[in-house]
C-alpha positions as CSV (number, residue, x, y, z in Angstrom):
1,M,5.3,10.0,17.5
2,Q,6.0,6.4,16.6
3,V,4.4,6.8,13.1
4,K,6.5,9.9,12.4
5,T,9.7,8.1,13.4
6,M,9.1,5.1,11.2
7,R,8.2,7.3,8.2
8,E,11.3,9.4,8.7
9,D,13.6,6.4,9.2
10,Y,12.3,4.3,6.4
11,G,11.8,7.2,4.1
12,K,15.6,7.7,3.9
13,L,15.9,4.6,1.6
14,D,19.6,4.7,2.0
15,K,20.9,1.3,3.2
16,V,20.5,-1.6,0.8
17,E,19.5,-2.1,-2.9
18,M,17.6,-5.0,-4.4
19,S,15.7,-5.5,-7.6
20,I,11.9,-5.6,-7.7
21,W,11.9,-9.3,-8.6
22,E,14.3,-10.1,-5.7
23,C,11.9,-8.3,-3.5
24,C,9.0,-10.4,-4.8
25,E,11.0,-13.5,-4.0
26,L,11.8,-12.3,-0.5
27,L,8.0,-12.3,0.1
28,N,8.1,-16.1,-0.2
29,D,9.0,-16.0,3.5
30,V,6.2,-13.6,4.5
31,V,2.6,-14.3,5.6
32,D,0.3,-11.4,6.4
33,D,-1.5,-12.3,9.7
34,S,-4.2,-9.7,9.0
35,D,-5.3,-11.5,5.8
36,P,-7.9,-14.1,6.7
37,D,-8.3,-15.6,3.2
38,L,-5.2,-17.6,2.6
39,D,-2.0,-18.7,4.4
40,E,-0.1,-18.7,1.2
41,P,3.2,-16.7,0.9
42,Q,2.6,-13.1,-0.3
43,I,4.3,-13.7,-3.7
44,E,1.3,-15.9,-4.6
45,H,-1.1,-13.0,-3.8
46,L,1.0,-10.6,-5.9
47,L,1.0,-12.8,-8.9
48,Q,-2.6,-13.8,-8.6
49,T,-3.7,-10.2,-8.4
50,A,-1.5,-9.2,-11.4
51,E,-2.6,-12.1,-13.6
52,A,-6.3,-11.5,-12.9
53,I,-5.9,-7.9,-13.9
54,R,-3.9,-8.8,-17.0
55,K,-6.7,-11.2,-18.1
56,D,-9.5,-8.5,-17.8
57,Y,-7.4,-5.4,-18.8
58,P,-4.8,-6.8,-21.3
59,D,-3.9,-3.3,-22.6
60,E,-3.3,-1.7,-19.2
61,D,0.2,-3.0,-18.6
62,W,0.8,-0.4,-15.9
63,L,-2.0,-1.9,-13.9
64,H,-0.6,-5.4,-14.3
65,L,2.7,-4.2,-12.7
66,T,0.8,-2.3,-10.0
67,G,-0.8,-5.5,-9.1
68,L,2.5,-7.2,-8.8
69,I,4.2,-4.6,-6.6
70,H,1.4,-3.1,-4.6
71,D,2.2,-5.1,-1.5
72,L,6.0,-5.2,-1.7
73,G,6.2,-2.9,1.3
74,K,5.4,-6.0,3.4
75,V,9.1,-6.9,3.2
76,L,9.3,-4.7,6.3
77,L,8.1,-7.8,8.1
78,H,11.0,-9.9,6.9
79,P,13.9,-10.5,9.4
80,S,16.5,-9.4,6.9
81,F,14.6,-6.1,6.6
82,G,14.4,-5.3,10.2
83,G,11.5,-7.6,11.1
84,L,8.9,-4.9,12.0
85,P,5.9,-6.2,14.0
86,Q,2.7,-6.9,12.0
87,W,0.9,-3.9,13.6
88,A,3.4,-1.6,12.1
89,V,3.2,-3.0,8.5
90,V,-0.2,-4.5,7.7
91,G,-3.8,-3.8,8.3
92,D,-6.2,-0.9,7.4
93,T,-4.9,2.7,7.2
94,F,-6.6,5.9,8.2
95,P,-5.8,9.7,8.4
96,L,-4.2,11.3,11.4
97,G,-4.9,14.8,12.6
98,C,-8.7,14.7,12.1
99,A,-11.6,12.7,13.6
100,F,-11.4,8.9,13.5
101,D,-14.3,7.8,11.3
102,E,-16.5,5.0,12.7
103,S,-15.8,2.9,9.6
104,I,-12.2,2.3,10.7
105,V,-11.7,-1.2,11.9
106,H,-11.8,-1.6,15.7
107,H,-12.9,2.0,15.9
108,K,-14.0,1.7,19.6
109,Y,-10.4,1.5,20.7
110,F,-9.7,5.0,19.6
111,E,-11.3,6.2,22.8
112,Y,-7.9,5.4,24.4
113,N,-6.1,7.6,21.9
114,S,-5.5,11.1,23.2
115,D,-6.1,12.5,19.7
116,S,-9.8,11.6,20.0
117,K,-10.1,14.1,22.9
118,N,-8.1,16.9,21.3
119,S,-10.4,19.8,20.3
120,T,-8.7,20.2,16.9
121,Y,-7.8,16.6,15.9
122,S,-11.3,15.3,16.8
123,T,-13.1,17.5,14.3
124,K,-14.2,16.5,10.8
125,N,-11.5,18.5,9.0
126,G,-9.0,18.6,11.9
127,I,-5.8,20.2,10.8
128,Y,-6.8,20.0,7.1
129,S,-9.2,21.9,4.8
130,E,-11.8,20.5,2.5
131,G,-10.5,19.5,-0.8
132,C,-6.8,19.8,0.3
133,G,-5.9,16.6,-1.4
134,L,-4.8,13.3,0.1
135,D,-1.1,14.2,-0.7
136,N,-1.5,16.7,2.1
137,V,-3.0,14.3,4.6
138,M,-0.9,12.2,7.1
139,I,-2.0,8.6,6.8
140,S,-1.1,6.0,9.4
141,W,2.2,4.2,8.6
142,G,2.2,0.9,6.8
143,H,3.4,-1.1,3.8
144,D,1.3,1.1,1.5
145,D,3.1,4.3,2.3
146,Y,6.5,2.7,2.3
147,M,6.1,1.2,-1.2
148,Y,4.8,4.5,-2.4
149,L,7.9,6.3,-1.1
150,V,10.2,3.6,-2.7
151,A,8.5,4.0,-6.1
152,K,8.4,7.8,-6.0
153,E,12.0,8.3,-4.7
154,N,13.4,5.9,-7.3
155,G,11.8,7.9,-10.1
156,T,9.3,5.4,-11.3
157,T,7.5,6.2,-14.5
158,L,4.3,4.6,-13.3
159,P,1.3,6.9,-13.8
160,P,-0.3,8.9,-10.9
161,A,-3.2,6.4,-10.7
162,A,-0.7,3.5,-10.0
163,L,1.0,5.5,-7.2
164,F,-2.5,6.3,-5.7
165,I,-3.4,2.6,-5.7
166,I,-0.1,1.6,-4.1
167,R,-0.4,4.3,-1.4
168,Y,-4.1,3.9,-0.5
169,H,-5.1,0.3,-1.2
170,S,-5.4,-0.3,2.5
171,F,-7.3,2.9,3.1
172,Y,-10.6,1.0,3.4
173,P,-12.5,3.8,5.2
174,L,-12.2,5.7,2.0
175,H,-12.7,3.3,-0.9
176,K,-15.0,0.9,0.9
177,S,-17.0,3.1,3.2
178,G,-16.7,6.5,1.5
179,A,-15.3,8.3,4.5
180,Y,-12.9,11.3,4.2
181,K,-14.0,12.1,0.7
182,H,-14.3,15.8,1.7
183,L,-10.4,15.9,1.9
184,M,-10.0,14.7,-1.7
185,S,-8.8,16.8,-4.6
186,E,-10.2,16.5,-8.1
187,D,-7.2,14.3,-9.1
188,D,-7.9,12.1,-6.1
189,V,-11.5,11.6,-7.3
190,E,-10.2,10.4,-10.7
191,N,-7.6,8.1,-9.3
192,L,-10.1,6.6,-6.8
193,K,-11.9,5.2,-9.8
194,W,-8.9,3.1,-10.7
195,L,-8.4,2.1,-7.0
196,K,-11.9,0.7,-6.9
197,I,-11.2,-1.3,-10.0
198,F,-8.0,-2.6,-8.6
199,N,-9.6,-3.4,-5.2
200,K,-11.8,-6.1,-6.8
201,Y,-8.6,-8.0,-7.8
202,D,-6.8,-7.3,-4.6
203,L,-9.6,-8.9,-2.6
204,Y,-11.1,-11.5,-4.8
205,S,-8.4,-12.9,-7.0
206,K,-7.0,-15.1,-4.2
207,S,-7.1,-18.8,-5.0
208,K,-5.4,-22.2,-4.1
209,V,-4.5,-22.5,-7.8
210,R,-0.8,-21.9,-8.0
211,I,0.8,-19.5,-10.5
212,D,3.6,-20.8,-12.8
213,V,6.1,-18.3,-11.7
214,E,8.7,-19.1,-14.3
215,K,6.2,-18.9,-17.1
216,V,5.0,-15.3,-16.2
217,K,8.4,-14.0,-14.9
218,P,9.7,-12.8,-18.3
219,Y,6.6,-10.7,-18.9
220,Y,6.8,-8.9,-15.5
221,L,10.6,-8.4,-15.9
222,S,9.9,-6.6,-19.1
223,L,7.4,-4.3,-17.3
224,I,9.8,-3.7,-14.5
225,E,12.4,-2.5,-17.0
226,K,9.9,0.2,-18.1
227,V,9.5,1.8,-14.7
228,S,12.4,1.2,-12.4
229,T,14.8,-1.7,-11.9
230,T,15.8,-1.1,-8.3
231,L,14.2,-0.9,-4.8
232,V,16.2,0.9,-2.2
233,R,15.4,-0.2,1.4
234,K,16.2,1.2,4.8
235,L,16.8,-1.3,7.6
236,G,15.8,1.1,10.3
237,V,18.0,-0.6,12.9
């Protein structure tokens, strides 16, 4: 019930507006406690990811921008944004309404979740059908789904692969362990190829080498102008 309430509340996107770059700067005050690699502000991770992709895929500007904005949903942690607790924003995501796969982090604790004892929810397909498509699957709430809603509802012109990356980059049971592939559509299969490419940069581009923000800022502002200039946020309080 908690997941549904958060998705409904934050999905309204009706309280405050800020630009994408302002949102990036807001992440200067955010550290993701679930990320064991670095204690740097999140804006450093965004720029390191985007710049690493830009180096290897210079012609895929949509992927550069996806690298920059993929974690912007973590602003939900910021006090000015409602200050949601870490458990409600970051960490791995997984489907609801079907069996919890053993590849989900801390899987053993699902024995305390009543869904694991429900005769429908505890089956392989649960309330879904094979090949139904991930768009039709309820995924646990987090910064991924929030940023996806923001981009989609603001009429972004980013391609479907970019939205897939934003929405499922924390869905590690799928793109790391291969779980839940039976629920994917043909489009999901194609988009997963890009997510796996992106994942290498999301995980392994982190470095103590600082990015010259002012140097790269004009490039990313030009990309932002192509897709959407505004993020609309819901405080949820």
